[in-house]
ZADO-987589 format. One record per residue: residue in three letters; x, y, z of N, C-alpha, C, O in turn. Coordinates in nm, 2 decimals. Atoms other than C-alpha are relative to their C-alpha. Example, Ala and Ser with C-alpha at 12.3 -4.5 7.8 and 13.67 -1.06 7.14 Angstrom:
! residues 2
["ALA" [0.09 -0.12 0.00] [1.23 -0.45 0.78] [0.09 0.12 0.00] [0.19 0.12 0.07]]
["SER" [-0.09 -0.11 0.00] [1.37 -0.11 0.71] [-0.08 0.11 0.08] [-0.03 0.22 0.09]]
//
This chain:
! residues 187
["UNK" [0.08 -0.13 -0.01] [10.69 -1.98 0.94] [0.08 0.11 0.08] [0.11 0.10 0.20]]
["UNK" [-0.08 -0.11 -0.06] [10.88 -1.66 0.98] [-0.08 0.12 0.05] [-0.02 0.22 0.08]]
["UNK" [0.07 -0.09 -0.05] [10.60 -1.46 1.11] [-0.09 0.07 -0.14] [-0.18 0.16 -0.12]]
["UNK" [0.07 -0.07 0.10] [10.47 -1.36 0.75] [-0.13 -0.06 -0.03] [-0.15 -0.18 -0.02]]
["UNK" [0.14 0.04 0.04] [10.12 -1.40 0.64] [0.01 -0.04 -0.11] [0.09 0.02 -0.17]]
["UNK" [0.02 0.02 0.12] [10.06 -1.55 0.33] [-0.13 -0.04 -0.03] [-0.18 -0.12 0.04]]
["UNK" [0.12 0.03 0.01] [9.74 -1.58 0.19] [-0.05 -0.04 -0.17] [0.00 0.01 -0.27]]
["UNK" [0.03 0.07 0.15] [9.60 -1.75 -0.13] [-0.08 0.11 -0.07] [-0.13 0.20 0.00]]
["UNK" [0.08 -0.10 0.07] [9.42 -1.56 -0.40] [-0.17 -0.02 0.04] [-0.25 0.07 0.06]]
["UNK" [0.15 0.05 -0.02] [9.10 -1.75 -0.32] [-0.06 0.09 0.15] [-0.17 0.14 0.16]]
["UNK" [0.04 -0.07 -0.12] [9.11 -1.57 0.04] [0.01 0.15 0.01] [-0.01 0.21 0.11]]
["UNK" [-0.01 -0.16 0.04] [9.16 -1.20 -0.10] [-0.15 0.04 -0.01] [-0.22 -0.03 -0.09]]
["UNK" [0.12 -0.08 0.04] [8.84 -0.98 -0.10] [0.00 0.02 -0.14] [0.10 0.04 -0.20]]
["UNK" [0.01 -0.06 0.14] [8.70 -0.92 -0.44] [-0.02 0.16 -0.04] [-0.12 0.22 0.01]]
["UNK" [0.01 -0.13 0.02] [8.75 -0.56 -0.57] [-0.13 0.04 -0.02] [-0.21 -0.05 -0.07]]
["UNK" [0.12 -0.04 0.03] [8.45 -0.38 -0.61] [0.00 0.11 -0.15] [0.08 0.20 -0.17]]
["UNK" [-0.02 -0.08 0.12] [8.38 -0.23 -0.96] [-0.09 0.10 -0.01] [-0.19 0.10 0.06]]
["UNK" [0.10 -0.11 0.01] [8.22 0.08 -1.06] [-0.13 -0.04 -0.06] [-0.23 0.01 -0.02]]
["UNK" [0.09 0.07 0.06] [8.01 -0.12 -1.30] [-0.10 -0.10 0.04] [-0.20 -0.14 -0.02]]
["UNK" [0.09 0.12 -0.06] [7.86 -0.37 -1.06] [-0.14 0.08 0.04] [-0.13 0.20 0.07]]
["UNK" [0.13 -0.03 -0.03] [7.50 -0.31 -0.98] [0.00 0.03 0.14] [0.03 -0.06 0.21]]
["UNK" [0.02 -0.07 -0.15] [7.46 -0.10 -0.64] [-0.11 -0.11 0.07] [-0.19 -0.17 0.00]]
["UNK" [0.11 0.09 -0.12] [7.26 -0.31 -0.34] [-0.11 0.09 -0.01] [-0.11 0.21 0.00]]
["UNK" [0.12 -0.06 -0.03] [6.92 -0.23 -0.33] [-0.01 0.08 0.12] [0.04 0.04 0.22]]
["UNK" [0.01 -0.07 -0.12] [6.84 0.05 -0.09] [-0.14 -0.04 0.07] [-0.25 -0.06 0.02]]
["UNK" [0.14 0.05 -0.08] [6.60 -0.04 0.21] [-0.11 0.13 -0.03] [-0.07 0.24 -0.05]]
["UNK" [0.10 -0.08 0.04] [6.26 0.13 0.12] [-0.02 0.05 0.13] [-0.03 -0.03 0.23]]
["UNK" [0.05 -0.10 -0.11] [6.19 0.41 0.38] [-0.14 0.00 0.01] [-0.20 0.04 -0.09]]
["UNK" [0.12 0.00 0.00] [5.85 0.37 0.53] [-0.03 0.17 0.08] [0.04 0.23 0.16]]
["UNK" [0.03 -0.13 -0.03] [5.65 0.71 0.59] [-0.01 -0.02 0.16] [-0.02 -0.13 0.22]]
["UNK" [0.03 0.00 -0.14] [5.61 0.81 0.94] [-0.15 0.00 0.04] [-0.22 0.05 -0.04]]
["UNK" [0.12 0.01 -0.02] [5.29 0.75 1.11] [-0.08 0.15 0.00] [-0.20 0.16 -0.04]]
["UNK" [0.02 -0.15 0.01] [5.26 1.13 1.14] [-0.05 0.04 -0.14] [-0.16 0.08 -0.16]]
["UNK" [0.05 -0.02 0.14] [5.28 1.17 0.76] [-0.14 -0.05 -0.06] [-0.21 0.02 -0.12]]
["UNK" [0.12 0.07 0.04] [5.01 0.91 0.70] [-0.13 0.06 0.05] [-0.23 0.08 -0.02]]
["UNK" [0.10 -0.08 -0.06] [4.79 1.07 0.95] [-0.04 0.13 -0.07] [-0.15 0.16 -0.12]]
["UNK" [0.04 -0.16 0.07] [4.83 1.43 0.80] [-0.06 -0.02 -0.12] [-0.17 0.04 -0.14]]
["UNK" [0.06 0.02 0.13] [4.76 1.29 0.45] [-0.13 -0.06 0.00] [-0.21 -0.01 -0.08]]
["UNK" [0.16 0.04 -0.01] [4.44 1.08 0.55] [-0.07 0.12 0.04] [-0.17 0.14 -0.04]]
["UNK" [0.08 -0.12 -0.04] [4.31 1.40 0.71] [-0.03 0.10 -0.11] [-0.14 0.14 -0.12]]
["UNK" [0.03 -0.10 0.12] [4.37 1.62 0.41] [-0.08 -0.05 -0.09] [-0.16 0.02 -0.14]]
["UNK" [0.12 0.03 0.08] [4.19 1.38 0.19] [-0.10 -0.01 0.04] [-0.18 0.03 -0.04]]
["UNK" [0.15 0.02 -0.06] [3.91 1.32 0.40] [-0.05 0.16 0.00] [-0.17 0.17 -0.03]]
["UNK" [0.07 -0.13 -0.02] [3.85 1.70 0.45] [0.01 0.06 -0.17] [-0.06 0.15 -0.19]]
["UNK" [0.01 -0.04 0.16] [3.91 1.75 0.04] [-0.13 -0.06 -0.02] [-0.23 0.01 -0.03]]
["UNK" [0.10 0.10 0.03] [3.67 1.46 -0.02] [-0.15 0.05 0.08] [-0.25 0.07 0.01]]
["UNK" [0.10 -0.04 -0.05] [3.42 1.58 0.24] [-0.04 0.15 -0.04] [-0.17 0.17 -0.04]]
["UNK" [0.05 -0.10 0.07] [3.41 1.94 0.11] [-0.05 -0.01 -0.13] [-0.12 0.08 -0.18]]
["UNK" [0.04 0.01 0.12] [3.37 1.82 -0.22] [-0.16 -0.07 -0.04] [-0.24 -0.06 -0.14]]
["UNK" [0.14 0.06 -0.01] [3.05 1.61 -0.12] [-0.09 0.06 0.09] [-0.21 0.04 0.07]]
["UNK" [0.09 -0.08 -0.06] [2.90 1.81 0.12] [-0.08 0.10 -0.04] [-0.03 0.21 -0.08]]
["UNK" [0.07 -0.10 0.03] [2.60 2.01 0.06] [0.02 0.10 0.06] [0.08 0.09 0.16]]
["UNK" [-0.03 -0.11 -0.06] [2.60 2.37 0.14] [-0.12 -0.01 0.10] [-0.20 -0.09 0.10]]
["UNK" [0.07 -0.02 -0.08] [2.42 2.49 0.42] [-0.17 0.02 -0.04] [-0.27 -0.02 0.02]]
["UNK" [0.14 -0.02 0.06] [2.12 2.61 0.21] [-0.07 -0.10 -0.06] [-0.19 -0.11 -0.07]]
["UNK" [0.06 0.13 0.09] [2.10 2.31 0.00] [-0.04 -0.11 0.10] [-0.13 -0.19 0.07]]
["UNK" [0.05 0.13 -0.12] [2.07 2.07 0.31] [-0.14 0.06 0.06] [-0.24 -0.02 0.07]]
["UNK" [0.10 -0.04 -0.06] [1.83 2.28 0.47] [-0.14 0.01 -0.10] [-0.25 -0.04 -0.06]]
["UNK" [0.08 0.03 0.09] [1.62 2.33 0.15] [-0.06 -0.16 -0.04] [-0.17 -0.18 -0.08]]
["UNK" [0.06 0.14 0.04] [1.62 1.94 0.09] [-0.08 -0.07 0.13] [-0.17 -0.15 0.13]]
["UNK" [0.07 0.07 -0.11] [1.53 1.86 0.43] [-0.14 0.06 0.06] [-0.21 0.00 0.14]]
["UNK" [0.12 -0.07 -0.03] [1.25 2.09 0.47] [-0.10 -0.01 -0.15] [-0.15 0.10 -0.19]]
["UNK" [0.06 -0.01 0.12] [1.08 1.99 0.14] [-0.17 -0.04 0.05] [-0.27 -0.01 -0.01]]
["UNK" [0.13 0.01 -0.03] [0.77 1.87 0.35] [-0.08 0.12 0.08] [-0.20 0.13 0.08]]
["UNK" [0.06 -0.10 -0.08] [0.74 2.17 0.57] [-0.12 0.08 -0.09] [-0.10 0.11 -0.20]]
["UNK" [0.08 -0.08 0.07] [0.42 2.36 0.48] [-0.15 -0.08 0.02] [-0.16 -0.17 0.10]]
["UNK" [0.12 0.05 0.01] [0.05 2.27 0.39] [-0.01 -0.09 -0.13] [0.03 -0.05 -0.24]]
["UNK" [0.03 0.09 0.10] [-0.05 1.98 0.18] [-0.13 -0.03 -0.03] [-0.20 -0.04 0.07]]
["UNK" [0.12 0.07 0.05] [-0.36 1.85 -0.02] [0.02 -0.12 -0.02] [0.09 -0.15 -0.12]]
["UNK" [-0.04 0.14 0.04] [-0.35 1.47 0.00] [-0.14 -0.05 -0.05] [-0.25 0.00 -0.03]]
["UNK" [0.12 0.11 0.05] [-0.59 1.19 -0.14] [0.06 -0.11 0.06] [0.17 -0.15 0.02]]
["UNK" [-0.08 0.11 -0.07] [-0.54 0.91 0.10] [-0.10 -0.11 -0.04] [-0.22 -0.08 -0.02]]
["UNK" [0.10 0.11 0.02] [-0.71 0.57 -0.01] [0.06 -0.11 0.11] [0.18 -0.13 0.14]]
["UNK" [-0.01 0.10 -0.10] [-0.77 0.31 0.27] [-0.05 -0.13 -0.08] [-0.14 -0.12 -0.15]]
["UNK" [0.07 0.12 0.06] [-0.82 -0.05 0.15] [-0.04 -0.07 0.12] [0.03 -0.15 0.17]]
["UNK" [0.04 0.06 -0.13] [-1.00 -0.15 0.44] [-0.09 -0.14 -0.06] [-0.13 -0.16 -0.17]]
["UNK" [0.05 0.12 0.01] [-1.17 -0.51 0.47] [-0.14 0.01 -0.10] [-0.18 -0.07 -0.18]]
["UNK" [0.15 0.00 0.07] [-1.52 -0.37 0.34] [0.03 0.07 -0.12] [-0.07 0.12 -0.17]]
["UNK" [-0.03 -0.04 0.14] [-1.35 -0.23 0.01] [0.05 0.17 0.05] [0.03 0.22 0.16]]
["UNK" [-0.06 -0.14 -0.01] [-1.16 0.11 -0.05] [-0.06 0.11 0.05] [-0.18 0.12 0.05]]
["UNK" [0.07 -0.11 -0.06] [-1.22 0.43 0.10] [0.10 0.12 -0.04] [0.22 0.11 -0.02]]
["UNK" [-0.10 -0.13 0.04] [-1.08 0.77 -0.03] [-0.08 0.14 0.09] [-0.19 0.17 0.12]]
["UNK" [0.00 -0.13 -0.08] [-1.05 1.08 0.17] [0.08 0.10 -0.03] [0.20 0.06 -0.05]]
["UNK" [-0.09 -0.10 0.03] [-0.90 1.41 0.10] [0.06 0.12 0.12] [0.03 0.24 0.12]]
["UNK" [-0.04 -0.07 -0.12] [-0.73 1.54 0.44] [0.10 0.13 -0.06] [0.13 0.15 -0.18]]
["UNK" [-0.09 -0.12 0.01] [-0.51 1.85 0.48] [0.09 -0.06 0.11] [0.06 -0.13 0.20]]
["UNK" [-0.13 0.05 -0.09] [-0.17 1.77 0.63] [0.09 0.12 0.03] [0.14 0.17 -0.06]]
["UNK" [-0.09 -0.14 -0.02] [0.03 2.08 0.78] [0.13 -0.07 0.09] [0.12 -0.12 0.21]]
["UNK" [-0.11 0.03 -0.06] [0.41 1.97 0.84] [0.06 0.10 0.07] [0.05 0.21 0.01]]
["UNK" [-0.08 -0.10 -0.08] [0.59 2.17 1.10] [0.14 -0.02 -0.03] [0.18 -0.13 -0.07]]
["UNK" [-0.15 0.02 -0.02] [0.96 2.24 1.11] [0.07 -0.09 0.11] [0.18 -0.15 0.11]]
["UNK" [-0.05 0.12 -0.10] [0.98 2.04 1.43] [-0.02 -0.13 -0.01] [0.01 -0.20 0.08]]
["UNK" [0.02 0.13 0.03] [0.90 1.74 1.27] [-0.13 -0.06 0.03] [-0.15 -0.18 0.01]]
["UNK" [0.14 0.04 -0.05] [0.53 1.71 1.39] [-0.08 0.05 -0.11] [-0.03 0.13 -0.20]]
["UNK" [0.09 -0.03 0.11] [0.22 1.75 1.18] [-0.13 -0.01 0.08] [-0.14 -0.05 0.19]]
["UNK" [0.12 -0.01 -0.04] [-0.13 1.80 1.21] [-0.07 -0.02 -0.13] [-0.03 0.02 -0.23]]
["UNK" [0.08 0.04 0.12] [-0.41 1.66 0.96] [-0.13 0.03 0.04] [-0.17 0.04 0.16]]
["UNK" [0.13 -0.03 -0.01] [-0.75 1.74 0.91] [-0.08 -0.09 -0.09] [-0.03 -0.11 -0.20]]
["UNK" [0.08 0.08 0.13] [-1.02 1.51 0.72] [-0.08 0.09 -0.05] [-0.09 0.20 -0.01]]
["UNK" [0.10 -0.10 0.04] [-1.26 1.66 0.52] [-0.12 0.02 0.10] [-0.14 -0.06 0.19]]
["UNK" [0.12 -0.01 -0.09] [-1.57 1.81 0.69] [-0.09 -0.09 -0.01] [-0.11 -0.15 -0.12]]
["UNK" [0.11 0.07 -0.03] [-1.84 1.62 0.82] [-0.12 0.06 -0.01] [-0.12 0.18 -0.05]]
["UNK" [0.13 -0.07 0.00] [-2.21 1.68 0.84] [-0.01 0.12 0.09] [-0.10 0.21 0.07]]
["UNK" [0.00 -0.11 -0.12] [-2.13 1.91 1.15] [0.04 0.12 -0.07] [-0.01 0.23 -0.06]]
["UNK" [-0.08 -0.11 0.06] [-1.90 2.12 0.93] [0.16 0.00 0.08] [0.25 0.07 0.07]]
["UNK" [-0.14 0.05 -0.05] [-1.61 1.96 1.14] [0.06 -0.09 -0.08] [0.00 -0.18 -0.14]]
["UNK" [-0.05 0.11 0.04] [-1.35 1.76 1.02] [-0.03 -0.13 0.03] [-0.01 -0.16 0.15]]
["UNK" [0.01 0.14 -0.05] [-1.43 1.40 1.02] [0.09 -0.07 0.09] [0.04 -0.16 0.16]]
["UNK" [-0.11 0.03 -0.09] [-1.09 1.33 1.20] [0.10 0.10 0.00] [0.12 0.18 -0.10]]
["UNK" [-0.13 -0.09 0.00] [-0.79 1.53 1.32] [0.10 -0.11 0.05] [0.07 -0.19 0.15]]
["UNK" [-0.11 0.08 -0.01] [-0.47 1.34 1.31] [0.13 0.07 0.04] [0.17 0.18 -0.02]]
["UNK" [-0.14 -0.07 -0.02] [-0.12 1.42 1.47] [0.12 -0.09 -0.04] [0.09 -0.20 -0.11]]
["UNK" [-0.13 0.08 0.04] [0.23 1.26 1.41] [0.13 0.04 0.01] [0.16 0.13 0.09]]
["UNK" [-0.16 -0.03 0.01] [0.60 1.27 1.34] [0.03 -0.02 -0.15] [-0.05 -0.09 -0.22]]
["UNK" [-0.06 0.00 0.14] [0.78 1.30 1.01] [0.15 0.02 0.01] [0.20 0.08 0.11]]
["UNK" [-0.15 0.00 0.01] [1.14 1.25 0.90] [0.04 -0.03 -0.15] [0.01 -0.13 -0.21]]
["UNK" [-0.01 0.00 0.14] [1.27 1.32 0.56] [0.18 -0.06 0.00] [0.26 -0.02 0.08]]
["UNK" [-0.12 0.06 0.04] [1.59 1.12 0.42] [0.07 0.11 -0.11] [0.00 0.20 -0.17]]
["UNK" [-0.06 -0.09 0.11] [1.88 1.29 0.19] [-0.04 -0.01 -0.13] [-0.03 0.08 -0.22]]
["UNK" [0.02 0.03 0.14] [1.76 1.10 -0.11] [-0.16 0.07 -0.05] [-0.19 0.05 -0.17]]
["UNK" [0.13 -0.04 0.01] [1.39 1.26 -0.09] [-0.10 -0.10 0.05] [-0.22 -0.08 0.04]]
["UNK" [0.09 0.07 -0.06] [1.25 0.99 0.09] [-0.07 0.05 0.13] [-0.03 0.16 0.18]]
["UNK" [0.05 -0.06 -0.13] [1.04 1.03 0.42] [-0.08 -0.11 0.05] [-0.13 -0.19 -0.02]]
["UNK" [0.07 0.09 -0.08] [0.87 0.84 0.68] [-0.10 0.10 0.08] [-0.10 0.22 0.08]]
["UNK" [0.10 -0.08 -0.11] [0.59 0.95 0.93] [-0.08 -0.08 0.05] [-0.12 -0.17 -0.02]]
["UNK" [0.10 0.08 -0.10] [0.37 0.80 1.20] [-0.13 0.09 0.02] [-0.13 0.20 0.08]]
["UNK" [0.12 -0.08 -0.02] [0.02 0.90 1.19] [-0.11 -0.08 0.12] [-0.11 -0.20 0.13]]
["UNK" [0.07 0.07 -0.10] [-0.23 0.82 1.47] [-0.14 0.13 0.02] [-0.12 0.25 0.03]]
["UNK" [0.11 -0.09 0.00] [-0.61 0.97 1.50] [-0.11 -0.08 0.03] [-0.12 -0.19 -0.01]]
["UNK" [0.10 0.07 -0.06] [-0.92 0.87 1.67] [-0.10 -0.02 -0.12] [-0.07 0.02 -0.24]]
["UNK" [0.07 0.03 0.12] [-1.22 0.74 1.47] [-0.09 0.11 -0.08] [-0.09 0.22 -0.03]]
["UNK" [0.05 -0.12 0.10] [-1.41 0.94 1.19] [-0.13 0.05 0.08] [-0.19 -0.04 0.15]]
["UNK" [0.12 -0.04 -0.03] [-1.71 1.13 1.30] [-0.12 -0.09 -0.07] [-0.12 -0.10 -0.19]]
["UNK" [0.10 0.10 0.06] [-2.00 0.89 1.23] [0.01 -0.12 0.03] [-0.08 -0.19 0.02]]
["UNK" [-0.04 0.16 -0.04] [-1.85 0.59 1.33] [0.08 -0.07 -0.11] [0.13 -0.18 -0.10]]
["UNK" [-0.07 0.08 0.10] [-1.69 0.51 1.00] [0.13 -0.08 0.02] [0.17 -0.18 -0.04]]
["UNK" [-0.13 0.07 -0.03] [-1.36 0.44 1.15] [-0.02 -0.01 0.17] [0.01 0.09 0.24]]
["UNK" [0.00 0.01 -0.14] [-1.43 0.30 1.52] [0.12 -0.01 0.05] [0.21 -0.08 0.00]]
["UNK" [-0.15 0.04 -0.08] [-1.15 0.32 1.76] [0.12 0.12 -0.05] [0.10 0.23 -0.10]]
["UNK" [-0.11 -0.08 0.04] [-0.81 0.47 1.70] [0.10 -0.05 -0.09] [0.15 -0.16 -0.06]]
["UNK" [-0.05 0.04 0.12] [-0.62 0.44 1.38] [0.15 0.04 0.02] [0.17 0.16 0.04]]
["UNK" [-0.17 0.00 0.00] [-0.21 0.41 1.38] [0.04 -0.05 -0.15] [0.01 -0.15 -0.20]]
["UNK" [-0.08 0.04 0.15] [-0.02 0.40 1.05] [0.15 0.05 0.00] [0.18 0.15 0.06]]
["UNK" [-0.13 -0.04 0.05] [0.33 0.42 0.94] [0.04 0.00 -0.14] [0.07 -0.10 -0.20]]
["UNK" [-0.02 -0.01 0.15] [0.40 0.58 0.59] [0.16 0.01 -0.03] [0.24 0.07 0.03]]
["UNK" [-0.12 -0.03 0.09] [0.70 0.55 0.36] [-0.01 0.06 -0.13] [-0.08 0.00 -0.21]]
["UNK" [0.05 -0.07 0.10] [0.71 0.77 0.10] [0.13 0.09 -0.09] [0.25 0.08 -0.06]]
["UNK" [-0.13 -0.10 0.08] [0.91 1.03 -0.16] [-0.08 0.12 0.00] [-0.20 0.11 0.01]]
["UNK" [0.03 -0.13 0.01] [0.87 1.38 -0.17] [0.10 0.08 -0.09] [0.22 0.06 -0.10]]
["UNK" [-0.09 -0.10 0.08] [0.98 1.65 -0.42] [-0.07 0.13 0.05] [-0.16 0.14 0.14]]
["UNK" [0.06 -0.13 -0.04] [0.91 2.03 -0.41] [-0.15 0.01 0.00] [-0.20 0.09 0.08]]
["UNK" [0.13 -0.03 0.00] [0.54 2.01 -0.49] [-0.08 -0.14 0.01] [-0.21 -0.14 0.01]]
["UNK" [0.08 0.12 -0.01] [0.44 1.63 -0.47] [0.05 -0.12 0.10] [0.17 -0.14 0.11]]
["UNK" [-0.02 0.11 -0.08] [0.43 1.34 -0.23] [-0.05 -0.13 -0.05] [-0.14 -0.13 -0.13]]
["UNK" [0.07 0.12 0.04] [0.35 0.98 -0.27] [0.06 -0.10 0.11] [0.18 -0.09 0.14]]
["UNK" [-0.03 0.08 -0.10] [0.35 0.72 0.02] [-0.09 -0.12 0.01] [-0.20 -0.12 -0.05]]
["UNK" [0.09 0.14 -0.04] [0.23 0.35 0.13] [0.02 0.00 0.13] [0.12 0.04 0.19]]
["UNK" [0.00 0.02 -0.15] [0.14 0.27 0.46] [-0.06 -0.14 0.04] [-0.12 -0.21 -0.04]]
["UNK" [0.05 0.11 -0.05] [0.04 -0.02 0.69] [-0.07 0.06 0.12] [0.00 0.13 0.20]]
["UNK" [0.09 -0.06 -0.11] [-0.25 0.08 0.93] [-0.04 -0.07 0.09] [-0.09 -0.17 0.04]]
["UNK" [0.09 0.08 -0.09] [-0.40 -0.08 1.24] [-0.11 0.09 0.07] [-0.09 0.20 0.11]]
["UNK" [0.11 -0.05 -0.09] [-0.74 0.00 1.42] [-0.03 -0.07 0.11] [-0.06 -0.18 0.11]]
["UNK" [0.02 0.06 -0.13] [-0.77 -0.04 1.78] [-0.14 0.04 0.02] [-0.17 0.16 0.04]]
["UNK" [0.16 -0.03 -0.02] [-1.15 -0.07 1.82] [-0.03 0.03 0.15] [0.05 -0.02 0.23]]
["UNK" [0.05 -0.02 -0.15] [-1.31 0.02 2.16] [-0.04 -0.11 0.07] [-0.06 -0.10 0.19]]
["UNK" [0.03 0.11 -0.07] [-1.42 -0.33 2.24] [0.13 -0.06 0.01] [0.12 -0.16 0.07]]
["UNK" [-0.13 0.07 0.00] [-1.03 -0.43 2.21] [0.04 -0.07 -0.11] [0.15 -0.13 -0.11]]
["UNK" [-0.04 0.07 0.11] [-1.03 -0.59 1.90] [0.09 0.10 -0.07] [0.10 0.22 -0.04]]
["UNK" [-0.09 -0.07 0.09] [-0.78 -0.50 1.62] [-0.04 -0.03 -0.14] [-0.08 -0.14 -0.18]]
["UNK" [0.04 0.03 0.16] [-0.85 -0.46 1.25] [0.16 0.03 -0.06] [0.23 0.12 -0.01]]
["UNK" [-0.10 -0.02 0.05] [-0.53 -0.49 1.03] [0.09 -0.11 -0.02] [0.07 -0.22 0.03]]
["UNK" [-0.03 -0.12 0.06] [-0.30 -0.47 0.88] [-0.08 0.05 -0.11] [-0.14 -0.04 -0.17]]
["UNK" [0.07 -0.04 0.08] [-0.46 -0.25 0.64] [0.10 0.09 -0.10] [0.20 0.15 -0.04]]
["UNK" [-0.09 -0.05 0.09] [-0.29 -0.11 0.33] [-0.04 0.15 -0.02] [-0.16 0.16 -0.04]]
["UNK" [0.07 -0.12 0.02] [-0.33 0.27 0.29] [0.12 0.07 -0.11] [0.23 0.02 -0.12]]
["UNK" [-0.07 -0.09 0.10] [-0.17 0.52 0.01] [-0.05 0.12 0.01] [-0.16 0.16 0.04]]
["UNK" [0.04 -0.16 0.02] [-0.14 0.88 -0.03] [0.06 0.04 -0.11] [0.16 -0.02 -0.15]]
["UNK" [-0.07 -0.08 0.10] [-0.06 1.12 -0.29] [-0.04 0.15 0.03] [-0.15 0.18 0.08]]
["UNK" [0.03 -0.15 -0.05] [-0.04 1.49 -0.23] [0.06 0.10 -0.08] [0.15 0.08 -0.16]]
["UNK" [-0.05 -0.12 0.07] [0.02 1.84 -0.36] [0.04 0.11 0.09] [-0.05 0.15 0.16]]
["UNK" [-0.06 -0.12 -0.11] [0.19 2.11 -0.17] [-0.10 0.11 -0.02] [-0.13 0.14 -0.14]]
["UNK" [0.07 -0.12 0.06] [-0.04 2.41 -0.15] [0.07 0.12 0.05] [0.07 0.22 -0.02]]
["UNK" [-0.08 -0.12 -0.08] [0.17 2.66 0.08] [0.10 -0.05 0.07] [0.10 -0.16 0.12]]
["UNK" [-0.11 0.04 -0.07] [0.50 2.65 0.22] [0.00 0.06 0.14] [0.10 0.08 0.20]]
["UNK" [0.01 -0.07 -0.13] [0.35 2.80 0.55] [-0.03 -0.12 0.09] [-0.10 -0.21 0.03]]
["UNK" [0.04 0.12 -0.08] [0.31 2.55 0.83] [-0.09 0.04 0.13] [-0.07 0.00 0.25]]
["UNK" [0.06 -0.08 -0.12] [0.06 2.77 1.06] [-0.12 -0.08 0.02] [-0.20 -0.05 0.10]]
//
């Protein structure tokens, strides 16, 4: 060996041809910031497209506000009983109800309660009132109604319990109501 390096053809590097396929490029991942900004923009666009306007939301959520003439059927153990109370739903989600007038000219019962509407036209309300004039309903009545409401009509089903003065309880009692809105005023 005289200091010269010799290599065999197998040891030489293979020349790269212009026609050889290029090595695949590594995929570049988007930055976390890019993903976050894109997600926020999509959420905002979808939200604006689906959200009702303030006027639409107020109109839909205030369908019950006003005065309603109802027909309430109580399926008591002694048989069905029908009354025609007036319900006044207030914007603060409370209501007052007055049964038909009794022999003295006063409503046979006065009820109070709370109500809540949902986006799809459904509503729920809790009702309580003392016994009816003349002892038809002795004790305190409590009921929870679930129903649907449109601009002019409502329908609900309820389960009620009566807490008698002697401490006994009657129930569950099925109650239904149908109603027509007579005024948008809730005074």
